[in-house]
N, C-alpha and C positions, 0 to 999 in steps of 0.2 A: 534687959537691953532697953536701945533706942527706939523708939515709935518711926513707923517705917517700916519698908521694905528689908530684909533680909539683907546682912553684909554680902556681897558675892563669896568670899571665902565658906564663912557659916550657914548659908543657901546649897553651896556644893558639899560642904561637908556631913551636915545634918539632913539633909533631904533629895540632895540628885544622889547621891553616892549611896543613899541605903534604897533607890528602888531597883531591886532584884531581878525583876521577870520582864523579859525583853520577847515580845510577839513578834512573829514573824509580817502577819499581817503592818503594822505599824512601819510608817515608811519615816516619819518625824518621830524622836520618840523624845522627854523631856529633857533639857538642856538650860544651861545658862544662857542667858539672851535670848530662846526661840519666843515665838508669840503663842503660837500652836502645836499642838499634834497632830497627827496626821494621817489617815487610815485608808489602806486602798481596799476598795472593791469592784474588782473587775477594772473597766474600762475609765472607772471613778472615783472619785477619791471623799473623802470625809473630813470635812478642817474641824476643829475643837477647841475652845478658848475658854478660858474661866478669869473671872476678875468680878470683887470684891468695890465697893463703894465706903470708903473709910476716913476719910480728909476731906469728906464737906458735910454742910450739915441743912444745905439747901439744893433743889435741882437734883435729888441722890435718885430717884427713880429715872427720870433723864439720862444723866450722867453714866445709870448701872447700863443701859442699853446699850448706848452709843460707844462706850469705853472697849467690852468684849466682841464689837460687832468691827469695832476699829483694827483689833486682833486676825479677824478672821480675813479681813480685807488686806492684809497686809500679805496675806500668802495669795492676793491676787486674784483673789475666788467671789463671789457674792454672797454674802450673808441670807440665810433664808429663814434663822430662827430661834429664838430664847430662851432660855428655861432659868426662872426666876426663882429664887429663894430669898424670901424677907422672914428676917428677927425683928420685931420688935419688941419693946421695953412695958412693963405692963400700963403705964402711964398713955401708954397710946388709944385714939380714940377709933369707931369706927371712921369719923369723918377722914383723922389723917389717913387711914387704908388707901379709901375709897380716892382721895386726892394724889397718893402714890401711884396709886393703877393708873391715874388719869397724866398723870407724866408718863410713864412708862409705855402705855397705848399711844401717846403722843410721840414719843421718841419711835416706836416702833412701826408706826405710821407713816412715818416722813422718811425712813428708808425700806420701808416693804418688806419688813421681817415679823413672821408670826409669833406669839406669846403660845410656847409648846406646853410649857406647863413648869411644875416647879414645886413650891412649899413655903406655905407662911406661919408662923408661929409668934406666941406671945412668949418671951418668956426675961426674967431677971438676968441673966446670964449676961444682956447687954444693956447700956443706960441709955441708947439712943436708935434708931433704925439704922438697920443694916443691913443694905440690900446686896447678893451677891447674883450674878447671873454667869451662866453657860450659854454662849453661841456656836452657832451651827452653822456650817455651807458646804456647799458642793462643787465640783469641777472635774473638767477634764484629768486623770491621773497622771500627764505627762506635762501639766502646764504649772502647777502649782508654785509659788515662790518660799522660799524661806528665808530666817535672819540670817543663815549662814554660807549666803551662798556669793556672799561678796567677792571680788576677784581684785588683786593688784591692779592699777592705772584706775579703775573703776572710778567714778568721780563721783562726790555725795551731795545729792539734793535734796532739799526742804521745802516742804511746803509751808504755806502762811506763814505764821513768825512763831516767835518762841513764848512757853508759859503761860498760852490762849486758856488752857484751862486752870490751869492755877492763879491768875487773871483774873477769870469770871467768880472762882469762888471767894477769892479774899474781897475783891469789890459786893461779893454781897457778904459775906459769913461778917464782914467789918466796916461794915458801912459806916454806919456812929463815927466808929474813930476816924476813917476817913473823912468825912466829910470835913474838917476845917485844916486840912494837911493837901487835899487836890479838890481840883474844881468838883461841880455835879455833873459837868456834859464828858468830864474823864471816867467818874462813878460809870456815870451809863452805859457808857461805851465798852467799860471796859464789864461791866454783866452782859452786855448781847455777847459778846466772845463764846455763850455756852452755846449759839447757833452755828459758831464756826465749827463743833470737837468733832464731825464727824470726816473718816478719812476714808469711804466709803467709794467714794469716786476718785482717787488717785490710786487705790488701791484698784480695782479693774482698770484706771490708763495703764497703770505700770503690768499687768496683766498681760495684757494686750498688746502693750508694745514692748515686753520682752524686756524683765529688768534683772540682776543677776541678787539681788536681794530688796526687802521692804522690813520697818520697823514702825508701829506707833509709840511715837515719845508719850511718855506717859511720866510715872516718877524717875527722879533722877533726871529729868529736861532734857535736853537736845547734847549734853555731854556724856550722861549716860547710857543715851541711846547709841550715838556713835559708836561707845567704847563696848559696848555690851556687843554690837554689829559685828567690831573687831574680834575680839574674845570669842565669840563661835564661829567665823570665820576663818579664826587664823592669822589673822595680818593688822596691820600697824594702820595711822591715820594722819593725814597733815591740812588741820583745816583753819580758820581763819576767822576773827574775831570780827572785822571789819565786813565782812561778808555775813553776819546771821543778821537774821530780820527779825526784829525785836519792835512791836508795837510802842508808842510814845505811852500809852496808857500802862504799859506792862512797864517799862521803864520806871515811869512817877509811883507810880505802887507798889515795887522791887524799892524803891530808893527810901521810901516812908520807912518798911520796914527792914532795912538792911541786905537785903534776899541778892540772891545771884540770878536772873531770870532764865540762863545758861542752863541752873539748876533746878527747875522749877517746873513741875507735871508740865505737861505739851502736850495734852490729848487734843488733836485736830490739825497737828504737825504730823505729817510722815517722810519719815527720811529711807531714802531711796539712792540703791548703790545701782552704777550703769555706765557702758562705755559708749550709749546711744544718747549722749546730751542733749543734743539738738534738736531733737526728734520727741522725747521725750520732754522738753521744756515747753515746746508746741504745741504737744497732745494736751498737757495740764493747762496753757494757757488758752489753748479752744475750747475749754470746758469752765471758763474765767477762774482757773485758779492760781494764784498766784504760787512763784517757784524760784528760790537761788541756789546758785552751787557754792558750795561752802569750803570745798576740798577736795581732796582724793585720798581713794585707798594706797597702801604701800605694802611693798612683801613684807618689812621688817617685822615683827610682831612687836619687835619691842620698842617702836618707836611708836608714840602716839600722843601726840602736838598739838595744841592750841596758839595759833603765832599771834600774838599781843601786842601788839604793837612795834614790830618786827620781832621783839622776843618769843622764843621757843619756850611754852609750859608744860610739863609732863600732866598729862589727862589720867586720874583716877578712877579706880575703878565706882561705879555708883554706891551715893550715900544715903544716908535716908534725904528724903524730898526735902527742898527748902520751905515747901506750906507748911513741915512739922518743927520750923526752926523760927516759929511767931511767935514771941510769950510776952503776953499784957499783964 
C-alpha cells in the first residue's frame, strides 16, 4: 500500500466498520473526518485525540505535542495534558532521548499542557524515532464542537496559510537540496513556520464565538480537510483557489518538488464553518490571527468543487499527503 493515511474507502471498510462496541457514555464516536472522540461525564465532557509523527525527521517532539493538542482545540476546548509514546531504534543514544524530551517539554510549556505519562521503548521494529501522543481536554458538555456539524450556507473560514507544517518539514529535511534552488531567506522563513503550527487559540476562539464545525488541517492539506468536513456532515461545498492563503515560501518550495500546496500537510491552519463570518473574523483578527473566507458549505453532498480560474473541478477524497510524493 502507499505510504500515508489509509484511503478513505479502505479506512471505512477495514477500520471504522469493524468497530462493534458503541457505549452510551461516548458522545462522539470514531468516524471519517472526526478529529476527536468525546465522552460525557456529568456536566463536563472529556475530549481525546491521538496521532503519531511519521513524516518528519526533525522537530519530532515539538510536532507530536502540537498535532494532538490541535485536534483537541478543534473541539472548541483547551487541551490540558498529553500521554507520550516513544519508539526508538537500537541506534538511538541517551542524548537523543534527552533532546527529544526537551522538545516535548518546550512545546507543552508553550500551550500549557502537562505530560501525563506514556511509554518509552527501544525496539528494532522502527528504523527512526516514532513519537505518538494522545491529548486530553475538558469542557462543558453542551459546548463542544465536532467536525460533523457543518450546515448548508455556512461560510468556510481558514486561518494562517496552507502547507505550514509541510513547508517547515521540507525546508528542514531537504535543506541541502534546496540551497541552490531557492534563497536562504526562503529556507529560513520556511523552517520558522514550525512556530505557527498550534491552533489552540483558534479553537478556543471558535468555541467562544459559536461555530458549527472545526477541523485541524493535517495530512491531505486544505482540500482533504474541506472534503472530510463535508463528508462527516453529509454536505457539499464550493471553494475558490483565488481565496486560498498560501505563503510565498510554500509556493516556491512546492514548485521545486512539483507538489500541490493545497494537498500538503497543514497543521497550523484551522478550518472553521460558521454563519457568524464577520464576528469570527473580527475575533481572530483581535488576537492577531490571519483568516480568510474561501467558500461556503452547500446542501448537495454530491457537489464538492474547487473553482480554479472560473472552472469548477471536483475535489476527490483525501489521498496520501504530498509530503510522501517527494522522491529524490
